[in-house]
VOPAGU-2260 file (C-alpha; in pm, 1 decimal, decimal comma):
REM VOPAGU-2260
SITE   aa  ch    i         X         Y         Z
SITE  GLY   A    0   -2204,3     844,6    -330,2
SITE  GLY   A    1   -1860,8     710,5    -165,9
SITE  LEU   A    2   -1784,9     413,7       6,7
SITE  VAL   A    3   -1816,5     409,8     380,7
SITE  THR   A    4   -1536,2     555,6     548,0
SITE  GLY   A    5   -1367,2     446,3     925,8
SITE  SER   A    6   -1466,1     779,6    1018,9
SITE  GLN   A    7   -1836,2     783,2     892,9
SITE  LEU   A    8   -1893,7     451,5    1115,6
SITE  PHE   A    9   -1709,0     613,8    1408,2
SITE  LEU   A   10   -1937,6     892,6    1423,6
SITE  SER   A   11   -2252,9     644,1    1367,8
SITE  CYS   A   12   -2130,2     474,1    1659,8
SITE  ARG   A   13   -2090,6     764,9    1866,6
SITE  SER   A   14   -2429,5     917,6    1796,2
SITE  GLY   A   15   -2562,1     593,3    1885,5
SITE  LYS   A   16   -2693,9     555,9    1544,7
SITE  LEU   A   17   -2525,3     182,4    1492,8
SITE  THR   A   18   -2381,1     -20,1    1761,7
SITE  PRO   A   19   -2033,3    -217,5    1665,3
SITE  SER   A   20   -2193,3    -537,8    1750,8
SITE  GLN   A   21   -2535,1    -421,3    1473,1
SITE  VAL   A   22   -2208,0    -384,6    1209,3
SITE  ALA   A   23   -2044,5    -710,2    1309,5
SITE  LYS   A   24   -2331,8    -891,8    1247,0
SITE  ASN   A   25   -2378,4    -720,9     920,4
SITE  ILE   A   26   -2063,4    -816,0     827,2
SITE  ILE   A   27   -2069,7   -1167,7     943,4
SITE  ALA   A   28   -2382,2   -1204,6     696,2
SITE  MET   A   29   -2194,7   -1067,9     399,1
SITE  LEU   A   30   -1883,7   -1252,3     496,8
SITE  GLU   A   31   -2151,1   -1563,5     433,5
SITE  ASP   A   32   -2279,2   -1441,6     101,5
SITE  SER   A   33   -1947,1   -1304,8     -41,9
SITE  ASP   A   34   -1833,2   -1670,1      27,8
SITE  LYS   A   35   -2188,1   -1851,7    -150,2
SITE  SER   A   36   -2170,9   -1572,0    -420,2
SITE  THR   A   37   -2064,8   -1660,7    -819,4
SITE  PRO   A   38   -1776,7   -1605,9    -818,1
SITE  PRO   A   39   -1691,6   -1625,5    -492,5
SITE  LEU   A   40   -1536,9   -1308,4    -406,9
SITE  ARG   A   41   -1223,0   -1443,9    -197,0
SITE  ALA   A   42   -1095,2   -1164,4      -1,2
SITE  ILE   A   43   -1093,8   -1272,1     332,0
SITE  VAL   A   44    -990,8   -1645,8     352,2
SITE  GLN   A   45   -1017,0   -1707,3     714,9
SITE  TRP   A   46   -1295,9   -1593,9     931,5
SITE  ASP   A   47   -1426,8   -1655,8    1283,5
SITE  GLN   A   48   -1781,5   -1555,1    1372,5
SITE  GLU   A   49   -1733,9   -1590,4    1728,6
SITE  GLN   A   50   -1424,8   -1374,6    1789,2
SITE  ILE   A   51   -1592,9   -1084,8    1580,1
SITE  MET   A   52   -1894,6   -1095,8    1811,0
SITE  LEU   A   53   -1645,6   -1089,5    2120,4
SITE  MET   A   54   -1462,0    -789,9    2008,4
SITE  ALA   A   55   -1780,2    -642,5    1859,7
SITE  LYS   A   56   -1937,6    -689,6    2237,3
SITE  ALA   A   57   -1636,0    -542,2    2394,9
SITE  SER   A   58   -1629,1    -227,9    2190,5
SITE  THR   A   59   -2017,5    -167,3    2203,1
SITE  ALA   A   60   -2000,1    -180,6    2601,4
SITE  ARG   A   61   -1714,1      99,9    2551,3
SITE  TYR   A   62   -1966,5     339,3    2343,3
SITE  ARG   A   63   -2219,3     290,5    2564,6
SITE  ASN   A   64   -2005,9     400,8    2908,4
SITE  LYS   A   65   -1822,3     684,2    2666,8
SITE  CYS   A   66   -1465,3     509,0    2672,5
SITE  THR   A   67   -1353,4     458,1    2341,9
SITE  LEU   A   68   -1002,0     374,5    2327,0
SITE  SER   A   69    -949,8     535,6    1965,1
SITE  TYR   A   70   -1109,0     624,1    1668,4
SITE  LEU   A   71   -1100,6     273,8    1528,9
SITE  ASP   A   72   -1260,8     162,7    1793,6
SITE  GLY   A   73   -1540,2     -74,4    1709,6
SITE  ILE   A   74   -1366,4     -56,6    1301,2
SITE  PRO   A   75   -1366,8    -354,1    1115,3
SITE  VAL   A   76   -1057,5    -447,1     996,0
SITE  CYS   A   77    -867,1    -700,0     789,8
SITE  LEU   A   78    -456,8    -837,0     797,4
SITE  LYS   A   79    -312,4   -1009,0     506,8
SITE  GLU   A   80    -245,1   -1367,4     569,1
SITE  GLU   A   81     121,2   -1290,0     573,9
SITE  PHE   A   82      71,1   -1148,9     940,2
SITE  LYS   A   83      30,5   -1367,9    1242,0
SITE  VAL   A   84    -328,2   -1321,4    1394,9
SITE  VAL   A   85    -473,4   -1548,8    1688,9
SITE  PRO   A   86    -664,8   -1763,9    1634,6
SITE  TYR   A   87    -611,4   -1821,0    1258,7
SITE  HIS   A   88    -369,0   -1997,4    1051,8
SITE  HIS   A   89     -35,6   -1831,4     948,2
SITE  ARG   A   90     -41,8   -1949,6     570,4
SITE  VAL   A   91     119,5   -1693,7     402,7
SITE  GLY   A   92     -84,0   -1794,9      78,8
SITE  THR   A   93      45,7   -2153,9     104,3
SITE  VAL   A   94     -78,3   -2493,3     186,1
SITE  TYR   A   95     196,0   -2588,7     381,3
SITE  LEU   A   96     268,2   -2322,0     620,9
SITE  GLY   A   97      86,4   -2248,8     902,6
SITE  THR   A   98     -41,1   -2607,8     987,8
SITE  GLU   A   99    -169,4   -2498,9    1362,7
SITE  PRO   A  100    -348,1   -2171,4    1463,4
SITE  GLU   A  101    -149,5   -1894,7    1563,3
SITE  THR   A  102     -99,2   -1817,9    1942,2
SITE  GLU   A  103      62,2   -1491,6    1918,2
SITE  ASP   A  104      -7,1   -1188,2    1717,6
SITE  ALA   A  105     205,5    -987,6    1508,6
SITE  THR   A  106     277,5    -631,6    1649,9
SITE  VAL   A  107      -9,9    -462,2    1434,7
SITE  ALA   A  108    -263,9    -739,6    1488,1
SITE  LYS   A  109    -182,0    -629,0    1840,5
SITE  LYS   A  110    -196,2    -260,0    1823,1
SITE  LEU   A  111    -528,5    -262,2    1666,6
SITE  ARG   A  112    -682,5    -493,6    1921,7
SITE  GLU   A  113    -544,8    -247,7    2173,2
SITE  ALA   A  114    -742,2      41,4    1923,9
SITE  GLY   A  115   -1019,2    -103,8    1994,3
SITE  ALA   A  116   -1047,7    -217,0    1624,7
SITE  ILE   A  117   -1262,6    -560,4    1529,0
SITE  ILE   A  118   -1042,9    -809,6    1340,3
SITE  ILE   A  119   -1287,8    -987,6    1110,8
SITE  GLY   A  120   -1023,1   -1198,9     947,5
SITE  VAL   A  121    -749,3   -1264,6     748,6
SITE  SER   A  122    -718,5   -1141,9     391,8
SITE  ASN   A  123    -607,6   -1355,1      70,7
SITE  MET   A  124    -302,9   -1316,2     -78,1
SITE  HIS   A  125     -34,7   -1380,2    -366,1
SITE  GLU   A  126     126,6   -1721,7    -225,0
SITE  LEU   A  127     441,2   -1605,0     -59,0
SITE  GLY   A  128     362,1   -1263,9    -168,3
SITE  ALA   A  129     597,0   -1362,6    -490,3
SITE  GLY   A  130     339,5   -1156,8    -743,7
SITE  THR   A  131     133,4    -875,2    -843,2
SITE  THR   A  132    -173,6    -999,1    -991,1
SITE  GLY   A  133    -274,4   -1167,6    -675,4
SITE  CYS   A  134    -365,3   -1528,6    -884,6
SITE  ASN   A  135    -310,6   -1768,9    -600,6
SITE  PRO   A  136    -530,8   -2102,8    -759,1
SITE  ASN   A  137    -450,7   -2315,0    -436,5
SITE  ARG   A  138    -742,2   -2466,9    -247,4
SITE  TYR   A  139    -744,8   -2260,9      65,1
SITE  HIS   A  140    -712,2   -1930,5    -110,7
SITE  LYS   A  141    -884,7   -1966,9    -509,4
SITE  ILE   A  142    -872,0   -1615,1    -716,9
SITE  PRO   A  143    -967,3   -1311,2    -546,7
SITE  ARG   A  144   -1208,5   -1085,6    -722,8
SITE  ASN   A  145   -1205,3    -716,1    -855,3
SITE  PRO   A  146   -1495,3    -601,5    -673,2
SITE  TYR   A  147   -1530,4    -346,9    -994,1
SITE  LYS   A  148   -1516,7    -613,4   -1242,3
SITE  PRO   A  149   -1493,8    -947,8   -1069,7
SITE  ASN   A  150   -1318,4   -1086,0   -1429,4
SITE  HIS   A  151   -1072,1    -945,6   -1324,8
SITE  PHE   A  152    -790,9    -947,1   -1076,0
SITE  THR   A  153    -727,0    -725,6    -785,5
SITE  GLY   A  154    -373,7    -678,5    -791,0
SITE  GLY   A  155     -83,7    -797,2    -562,1
SITE  SER   A  156       1,1    -943,5    -333,1
SITE  SER   A  157    -202,0    -772,3     -92,9
SITE  SER   A  158    -505,3    -859,7    -290,5
SITE  GLY   A  159    -759,1    -984,7     -22,6
SITE  SER   A  160    -711,7    -676,1     161,7
SITE  ALA   A  161    -778,2    -466,0    -140,0
SITE  ALA   A  162   -1049,6    -672,3    -191,0
SITE  ALA   A  163   -1221,2    -643,8     137,9
SITE  VAL   A  164   -1201,7    -269,6     104,3
SITE  ALA   A  165   -1343,8    -202,7    -194,3
SITE  ALA   A  166   -1599,1    -442,9    -157,3
SITE  GLY   A  167   -1696,0    -302,8     181,9
SITE  LEU   A  168   -1689,3    -569,7     406,7
SITE  CYS   A  169   -1401,3    -317,5     621,5
SITE  PRO   A  170   -1289,2      52,9     534,1
SITE  VAL   A  171    -957,8     -47,6     694,0
SITE  ALA   A  172    -683,8    -333,3     571,4
SITE  ILE   A  173    -320,9    -411,3     637,5
SITE  GLY   A  174    -100,2    -544,2     368,8
SITE  THR   A  175     256,7    -500,9     337,0
SITE  ASP   A  176     453,6    -408,2      37,4
SITE  GLY   A  177     818,2    -514,8    -111,2
SITE  GLY   A  178     730,1    -449,2    -482,6
SITE  GLY   A  179     398,6    -262,6    -493,5
SITE  SER   A  180     166,3    -535,7    -297,0
SITE  VAL   A  181       0,9    -248,8     -99,3
SITE  ARG   A  182     -15,3      22,5    -410,3
SITE  ILE   A  183     -76,3    -184,6    -676,2
SITE  PRO   A  184    -397,2    -367,0    -527,0
SITE  ALA   A  185    -528,4     -80,3    -385,0
SITE  SER   A  186    -499,0     117,6    -748,4
SITE  PHE   A  187    -643,5    -221,4    -908,7
SITE  CYS   A  188    -946,0    -197,1    -661,5
SITE  GLY   A  189    -983,0     178,1    -649,3
SITE  VAL   A  190    -904,7     278,0    -298,6
SITE  VAL   A  191    -632,6     423,4     -94,1
SITE  GLY   A  192    -312,6     236,4     -33,4
SITE  LEU   A  193     -37,3     376,7     175,4
SITE  LYS   A  194     334,7     219,1     187,1
SITE  GLY   A  195     511,1     357,7     492,9
SITE  THR   A  196     881,4     509,4     476,8
SITE  PHE   A  197    1079,5     158,6     522,1
SITE  GLY   A  198    1098,2      30,3     901,1
SITE  ARG   A  199     808,3     240,2     995,2
SITE  ILE   A  200     552,4      32,7    1095,3
SITE  SER   A  201     701,5    -265,4    1289,2
SITE  SER   A  202     648,7    -607,4    1070,0
SITE  HIS   A  203     740,2    -805,7    1387,6
SITE  GLY   A  204     514,1   -1105,2    1331,8
SITE  SER   A  205     502,1   -1111,2     955,4
SITE  LEU   A  206     702,0   -1371,6     704,6
SITE  PRO   A  207    1023,4   -1205,7     661,8
SITE  LEU   A  208    1001,0   -1256,1     299,0
SITE  SER   A  209    1209,3    -957,7     213,0
SITE  TYR   A  210    1370,8    -754,9     478,7
SITE  SER   A  211    1524,2    -515,9     323,7
SITE  THR   A  212    1200,7    -383,3      52,7
SITE  VAL   A  213     907,6    -478,3     222,9
SITE  SER   A  214     673,5    -207,9     429,9
SITE  VAL   A  215     390,0    -282,1     620,2
SITE  GLY   A  216      70,3      37,3     571,8
SITE  PRO   A  217    -276,4      13,5     562,0
SITE  ILE   A  218    -510,0       4,1     281,5
SITE  CYS   A  219    -843,9     248,6     333,0
SITE  THR   A  220   -1164,0     344,1     150,9
SITE  SER   A  221   -1026,8     728,1     240,1
SITE  VAL   A  222    -699,0     898,5     307,3
SITE  ALA   A  223    -826,6    1024,5     626,8
SITE  ASP   A  224    -871,2     682,6     741,9
SITE  ALA   A  225    -515,8     609,4     611,3
SITE  ALA   A  226    -383,9     885,5     809,6
SITE  ILE   A  227    -617,1     762,4    1133,4
SITE  VAL   A  228    -428,4     401,7    1100,8
SITE  TYR   A  229     -98,0     518,8    1007,9
SITE  SER   A  230     -89,6     717,0    1340,7
SITE  ILE   A  231    -127,3     426,1    1555,9
SITE  LEU   A  232      51,7     164,5    1383,4
SITE  ALA   A  233     338,4     412,8    1319,8
SITE  GLU   A  234     624,5     381,2    1597,4
SITE  PRO   A  235     912,7     214,7    1720,4
SITE  ASP   A  236     887,5    -145,8    1828,3
SITE  PRO   A  237    1157,0    -306,1    2025,2
SITE  LEU   A  238    1097,7    -663,0    1857,7
SITE  TYR   A  239    1184,9    -478,6    1526,8
SITE  PRO   A  240    1526,9    -371,0    1479,6
SITE  TYR   A  241    1467,4    -184,3    1172,6
SITE  GLY   A  242    1251,6     102,3    1298,0
SITE  LEU   A  243    1388,8     180,1    1652,2
SITE  LYS   A  244    1579,6     499,0    1521,2
SITE  GLN   A  245    1273,6     650,0    1357,1
SITE  PRO   A  246    1131,4    1031,8    1401,9
SITE  LYS   A  247     788,0    1092,6    1537,0
SITE  ALA   A  248     496,5    1028,6    1388,3
SITE  THR   A  249     297,1    1370,1    1261,3
SITE  LEU   A  250       8,3    1459,8    1092,0
SITE  SER   A  251     140,5    1816,7    1051,5
SITE  ASP   A  252     -42,5    2026,2     828,1
SITE  MET   A  253    -238,6    1756,2     673,6
SITE  CYS   A  254    -572,4    1966,6     690,5
SITE  ALA   A  255    -397,9    2295,9     576,6
SITE  PRO   A  256    -679,4    2462,7     307,0
SITE  ASP   A  257    -415,8    2437,6      13,1
SITE  LEU   A  258     -69,9    2322,8    -111,4
SITE  LYS   A  259      61,1    2674,4    -151,2
SITE  GLY   A  260     444,4    2671,2    -115,7
SITE  LEU   A  261     517,0    2271,7    -189,5
SITE  LYS   A  262     713,5    2207,2    -463,8
SITE  LEU   A  263     591,6    1895,2    -656,7
SITE  GLY   A  264     894,6    1690,8    -837,9
SITE  VAL   A  265     771,6    1518,2   -1211,7
SITE  ASP   A  266     982,4    1331,7   -1424,7
SITE  TRP   A  267     792,5    1421,8   -1744,6
SITE  THR   A  268     990,2    1101,3   -1946,9
SITE  PHE   A  269     959,1     850,8   -1625,2
SITE  PHE   A  270     567,4     976,8   -1621,1
SITE  LYS   A  271     472,9     897,2   -1941,6
SITE  VAL   A  272     405,4     536,0   -2027,9
SITE  PRO   A  273     388,2     379,3   -2385,8
SITE  ASP   A  274      93,2     160,7   -2341,2
SITE  ALA   A  275    -132,6     348,6   -2114,7
SITE  VAL   A  276    -271,3     618,6   -2352,6
SITE  CYS   A  277    -598,4     601,1   -2213,5
SITE  ALA   A  278    -512,2     726,8   -1875,3
SITE  LEU   A  279    -277,8     977,0   -1939,1
SITE  PRO   A  280    -545,9    1264,6   -2001,1
SITE  VAL   A  281    -697,7    1217,8   -1623,7
SITE  LEU   A  282    -333,6    1199,5   -1453,1
SITE  TYR   A  283    -198,8    1509,2   -1637,0
SITE  SER   A  284    -542,8    1669,2   -1482,5
SITE  ALA   A  285    -483,7    1577,1   -1136,2
SITE  VAL   A  286    -123,0    1750,1   -1153,3
SITE  GLU   A  287    -308,1    2061,7   -1300,0
SITE  HIS   A  288    -556,5    2031,3    -969,0
SITE  LEU   A  289    -253,7    2036,2    -763,8
SITE  GLN   A  290    -136,9    2301,8    -925,7
SITE  SER   A  291    -468,1    2505,6    -896,0
SITE  LEU   A  292    -434,9    2492,8    -527,4
SITE  GLY   A  293    -116,9    2662,4    -490,5
SITE  ALA   A  294     147,4    2405,5    -551,6
SITE  SER   A  295     417,4    2439,4    -800,2
SITE  VAL   A  296     561,3    2172,1   -1022,3
SITE  VAL   A  297     911,0    2107,2   -1075,5
SITE  GLU   A  298    1063,7    1918,4   -1352,7
SITE  VAL   A  299    1335,7    1678,6   -1163,7
SITE  SER   A  300    1496,4    1401,6   -1355,3
SITE  LEU   A  301    1501,2    1026,2   -1165,3
SITE  PRO   A  302    1850,5     896,3   -1274,1
SITE  GLU   A  303    1909,7     525,3   -1365,8
SITE  MET   A  304    1574,3     382,4   -1344,4
SITE  GLU   A  305    1606,3     111,8   -1548,7
SITE  GLU   A  306    1914,7     -14,6   -1316,5
SITE  VAL   A  307    1701,3      87,9   -1002,4
SITE  ARG   A  308    1430,4    -172,0   -1197,4
SITE  VAL   A  309    1683,4    -454,5   -1227,3
SITE  ALA   A  310    1847,7    -442,5    -882,3
SITE  HIS   A  311    1510,5    -388,0    -682,5
SITE  VAL   A  312    1423,6    -746,3    -879,9
SITE  ILE   A  313    1770,0    -880,9    -775,6
SITE  CYS   A  314    1752,7    -756,5    -399,1
SITE  ILE   A  315    1413,8    -876,1    -354,3
SITE  LEU   A  316    1410,8   -1220,9    -507,2
SITE  SER   A  317    1778,6   -1310,6    -365,5
SITE  GLU   A  318    1622,7   -1194,8      -6,5
SITE  MET   A  319    1317,4   -1393,7     -77,4
SITE  ARG   A  320    1523,5   -1749,1    -175,0
SITE  ASP   A  321    1747,1   -1703,8      68,9
SITE  PHE   A  322    1444,9   -1705,0     354,1
SITE  LEU   A  323    1265,6   -1996,3     173,2
SITE  GLN   A  324    1550,2   -2199,7     101,3
SITE  PRO   A  325    1423,9   -2497,1     304,7
SITE  ASP   A  326    1073,7   -2442,1     180,3
SITE  PHE   A  327    1218,7   -2478,2    -194,5
SITE  ASN   A  328    1385,8   -2780,9     -92,3
SITE  LYS   A  329    1098,1   -2940,1     107,9
SITE  HIS   A  330     800,7   -2784,4     -25,1
SITE  PHE   A  331     857,4   -2750,8    -430,2
SITE  GLN   A  332     565,2   -2955,5    -526,6
SITE  GLU   A  333     314,4   -2807,8    -303,1
SITE  MET   A  334     362,1   -2443,4    -454,8
SITE  ASN   A  335     199,3   -2241,8    -736,1
SITE  LEU   A  336     374,6   -2319,8   -1079,3
SITE  ASP   A  337     425,9   -1917,4   -1082,2
SITE  THR   A  338     641,8   -1941,6    -703,7
SITE  ARG   A  339     827,8   -2207,1    -840,0
SITE  ALA   A  340     924,9   -2016,7   -1152,4
SITE  SER   A  341     995,8   -1700,4    -949,1
SITE  LEU   A  342    1214,1   -1875,7    -696,1
SITE  ALA   A  343    1390,7   -2081,4    -960,5
SITE  LEU   A  344    1474,5   -1779,6   -1125,8
SITE  ALA   A  345    1586,2   -1629,1    -783,7
SITE  SER   A  346    1840,0   -1891,1    -744,2
SITE  GLN   A  347    2031,8   -1796,8   -1056,5
SITE  PHE   A  348    2136,6   -1459,0    -893,0
SITE  THR   A  349    2519,0   -1478,1    -731,6
SITE  ALA   A  350    2649,3   -1324,1    -431,9
SITE  LEU   A  351    2822,0   -1050,1    -671,7
SITE  ASP   A  352    2441,4    -984,5    -821,8
SITE  TYR   A  353    2335,9    -899,0    -462,5
SITE  ILE   A  354    2599,0    -656,2    -361,1
SITE  THR   A  355    2616,9    -467,7    -715,4
SITE  ALA   A  356    2263,9    -421,5    -621,9
SITE  ASN   A  357    2333,6    -281,3    -352,3
SITE  ARG   A  358    2564,1     -96,7    -447,6
SITE  GLN   A  359    2285,7      74,7    -689,6
SITE  ARG   A  360    2086,5     167,9    -393,8
SITE  THR   A  361    2338,9     358,8    -216,0
SITE  ARG   A  362    2339,6     544,5    -535,1
SITE  SER   A  363    1991,1     559,0    -578,7
SITE  MET   A  364    1918,6     729,8    -255,3
SITE  ARG   A  365    2221,7     938,1    -280,6
SITE  PHE   A  366    2002,7    1060,6    -565,9
SITE  LEU   A  367    1683,0    1123,2    -401,8
SITE  ARG   A  368    1826,1    1298,7     -88,1
SITE  GLU   A  369    1951,4    1545,6    -332,9
SITE  ILE   A  370    1600,9    1580,0    -511,3
SITE  PHE   A  371    1427,1    1629,6    -205,2
SITE  THR   A  372    1618,7    1967,9     -92,2
SITE  THR   A  373    1449,1    2098,1    -437,6
SITE  VAL   A  374    1107,6    1903,9    -439,3
SITE  ASN   A  375     862,7    1822,3    -161,2
SITE  CYS   A  376     739,1    1466,1    -320,8
SITE  ILE   A  377     748,0    1278,1    -684,1
SITE  LEU   A  378     414,7    1225,5    -820,4
SITE  THR   A  379     379,7     947,8   -1094,9
SITE  PRO   A  380      84,3     730,2   -1213,6
SITE  ALA   A  381      23,9     450,9    -974,4
SITE  VAL   A  382     -12,5     164,9   -1223,9
SITE  ALA   A  383     125,2     164,4   -1592,1
SITE  SER   A  384    -215,2     -20,3   -1644,9
SITE  THR   A  385    -583,0    -117,9   -1516,6
SITE  ALA   A  386    -617,2    -429,7   -1385,7
SITE  PRO   A  387    -591,5    -749,7   -1591,2
SITE  ARG   A  388    -842,5    -982,0   -1660,0
SITE  ILE   A  389    -894,1   -1377,7   -1523,1
SITE  TYR   A  390    -890,1   -1612,5   -1798,3
SITE  GLU   A  391   -1012,1   -1970,4   -1713,9
SITE  SER   A  392    -669,5   -2130,0   -1716,1
SITE  ASP   A  393    -587,0   -1884,5   -1459,0
SITE  LEU   A  394    -826,1   -2026,7   -1217,9
SITE  LEU   A  395    -653,7   -2395,3   -1242,8
SITE  THR   A  396    -314,6   -2332,1   -1322,8
SITE  GLY   A  397    -229,0   -2024,8   -1203,4
SITE  SER   A  398    -118,0   -1732,3   -1415,8
SITE  SER   A  399     266,4   -1608,0   -1488,9
SITE  ASN   A  400     293,4   -1326,0   -1718,0
SITE  LEU   A  401     652,6   -1128,1   -1658,2
SITE  SER   A  402     593,0    -843,8   -1897,7
SITE  PHE   A  403     269,3    -743,1   -1691,4
SITE  THR   A  404     447,6    -789,6   -1361,6
SITE  VAL   A  405     736,2    -605,8   -1489,6
SITE  ARG   A  406     465,4    -307,6   -1607,1
SITE  SER   A  407     277,1    -336,1   -1304,1
SITE  MET   A  408     595,4    -254,4   -1061,9
SITE  ARG   A  409     720,3      32,1   -1290,9
SITE  PHE   A  410     642,2     288,5   -1068,8
SITE  MET   A  411     636,6     116,6    -764,2
SITE  GLN   A  412    1054,8     -37,4    -710,3
SITE  LEU   A  413    1200,1     293,1    -658,3
SITE  GLY   A  414    1015,0     315,1    -280,4
SITE  ASN   A  415    1073,6     -10,6    -210,8
SITE  PHE   A  416    1414,6     -19,5    -332,3
SITE  THR   A  417    1508,8     306,3    -107,9
SITE  GLY   A  418    1258,8     295,0     136,6
SITE  ILE   A  419    1078,8     621,3      72,8
SITE  PRO   A  420     684,8     642,6      98,1
SITE  GLY   A  421     441,0     612,1    -137,1
SITE  LEU   A  422      79,0     691,5    -103,4
SITE  VAL   A  423    -193,1     622,1    -392,3
SITE  VAL   A  424    -503,8     773,0    -464,9
SITE  PRO   A  425    -794,7     662,3    -692,6
SITE  ILE   A  426    -826,0     949,7    -923,5
SITE  GLY   A  427   -1092,3     825,7   -1263,3
SITE  TYR   A  428   -1204,9     562,9   -1440,1
SITE  SER   A  429   -1088,5     403,4   -1778,9
SITE  THR   A  430   -1356,5     396,4   -2051,7
SITE  ALA   A  431   -1411,3      13,6   -1936,5
SITE  GLY   A  432   -1481,6     127,4   -1551,4
SITE  LEU   A  433   -1196,4       1,5   -1386,1
SITE  PRO   A  434   -1008,3     243,3   -1146,0
SITE  ILE   A  435    -723,6     446,5   -1219,4
SITE  SER   A  436    -498,6     591,1    -951,9
SITE  PHE   A  437    -183,8     852,3    -875,6
SITE  GLN   A  438     133,6     784,7    -659,5
SITE  VAL   A  439     296,6    1086,9    -432,0
SITE  MET   A  440     638,9     968,8    -300,4
SITE  ALA   A  441     808,6    1161,2     -20,4
SITE  LYS   A  442    1145,5    1168,3     149,7
SITE  TRP   A  443    1219,1     941,5     439,3
SITE  TRP   A  444     976,7     946,3     743,0
SITE  ASP   A  445     774,3    1239,9     543,7
SITE  GLU   A  446     466,3    1040,8     521,2
SITE  ALA   A  447     276,6    1388,7     680,7
SITE  VAL   A  448     319,6    1575,2     315,0
SITE  LEU   A  449     203,3    1241,5     148,9
SITE  LEU   A  450    -146,5    1249,8     347,7
SITE  ARG   A  451    -160,9    1630,3     270,6
SITE  ILE   A  452    -160,9    1612,4    -100,5
SITE  GLY   A  453    -355,0    1287,3    -109,1
SITE  LEU   A  454    -628,8    1449,5      91,0
SITE  LYS   A  455    -655,5    1726,5    -178,1
SITE  LEU   A  456    -629,6    1443,5    -476,8
SITE  GLU   A  457    -917,9    1258,7    -357,4
SITE  GLN   A  458   -1102,0    1574,3    -383,0
SITE  PHE   A  459   -1004,0    1580,5    -771,4
SITE  ARG   A  460   -1184,7    1277,9    -837,6
SITE  TYR   A  461   -1575,7    1387,0    -905,0
SITE  GLN   A  462   -1771,3    1079,0    -905,4
SITE  THR   A  463   -1737,0     768,7    -728,4
SITE  LYS   A  464   -1856,4     458,6    -945,3
SITE  LYS   A  465   -2018,3     167,8    -679,0
SITE  PRO   A  466   -1796,1    -130,1    -724,6
SITE  SER   A  467   -2055,3    -410,4    -883,8
SITE  ILE   A  468   -1930,5    -639,8    -578,1
SITE  TYR   A  469   -2042,8    -380,2    -265,8
SITE  TYR   A  470   -2172,2    -458,9      70,7
SITE  ASN   A  471   -2287,9    -158,4     280,1
SITE  ILE   A  472   -2208,9    -227,8     649,9
SITE  LEU   A  473   -2410,8      67,1     755,2
SITE  SER   A  474   -2728,8    -105,9     639,3
């Protein structure tokens, strides 16, 4: 009784049970419904019926003539509003950017079109990607709802992407992750999220908010779907210099029957979260599950994690503040309150802070290089808490809770700071029925081992609860 996956949808279309055009019609009806529901879901913030039907029609013809373009042909996807997608407005969660419709696609949007995917629209996001709740009270966006509990946040900043996938509107969404922005909402919404290695998937055509920490990645209903999307998007892009020298993306051994020979690193002092007592038993069981498949657990020590935490914040905020300098001067009054606070805080960092933070990055990367000579991956919880509640005031003025932001990024920052890839997989639910997830990180460019372990982690969750907001695009 899980969520509909892209692979299921592909097989339904190939067998002729369904056509992409029928799927698209269903989705359009569901998008209309999700806008009208109380409260509105606010996952997809811009969509266009004509665009959706055009892509679906072309895909339907390809299925009829048995010449599909890829496993994503006819599969509905959405992209975070941080990406340029023709003909939508490139607002990046603000009210002042993207005044004209976009005329050029970001690289990932172009690749998805070339693969035959149906882009159903652009998804909601935290304003300028500057937060982890997804709370965005401005008039174009409003607060996206967690499909499991509509009075809880989705997490951010790729908030709408995770909500759309969890609610069944599309099995695949694209987000960006500079401080957990793919993995946090995926965890809170009980779906799979992959942050690629820094530079692995081109971010050309997205707003370059923080150029040294942000990676692009898919949010999907299953690990297999994440692998398919990854294999289609992960390659060098001449327009994106950071990814030019990458090794070829493979899915080697992904479907091995067991995990024999794999060493999983765990730093137990870092793993244990003071206030997440409720989730610990299920996290421990997940580790045991991986061991039962032949993997061995090796205790590792992740040094200087407090320094990593501070240095990552200095890097991401300094880079955003630098890039947004003109906006801060010209559009300060039009920004949400929490964005103003973050950017004002960022302006207090000095060049010396930034240089010191980057020296820490070099140290941390050296530590990781050593750790990865002894283990294949590092296991951690995904987020130290479940999705937080939405209060009435959040709807009007937004939400600013620094202690929550710090807590939500605890297991995320290492991957953003050093550029290593990370995968989050749902493994269970809290007593309140909110999703709990697990994270696997690996060395640079080794997404294949993450997906291999992810497939096995996915089988650990013995039941999938249907979210309370759920659309079945197959019916």
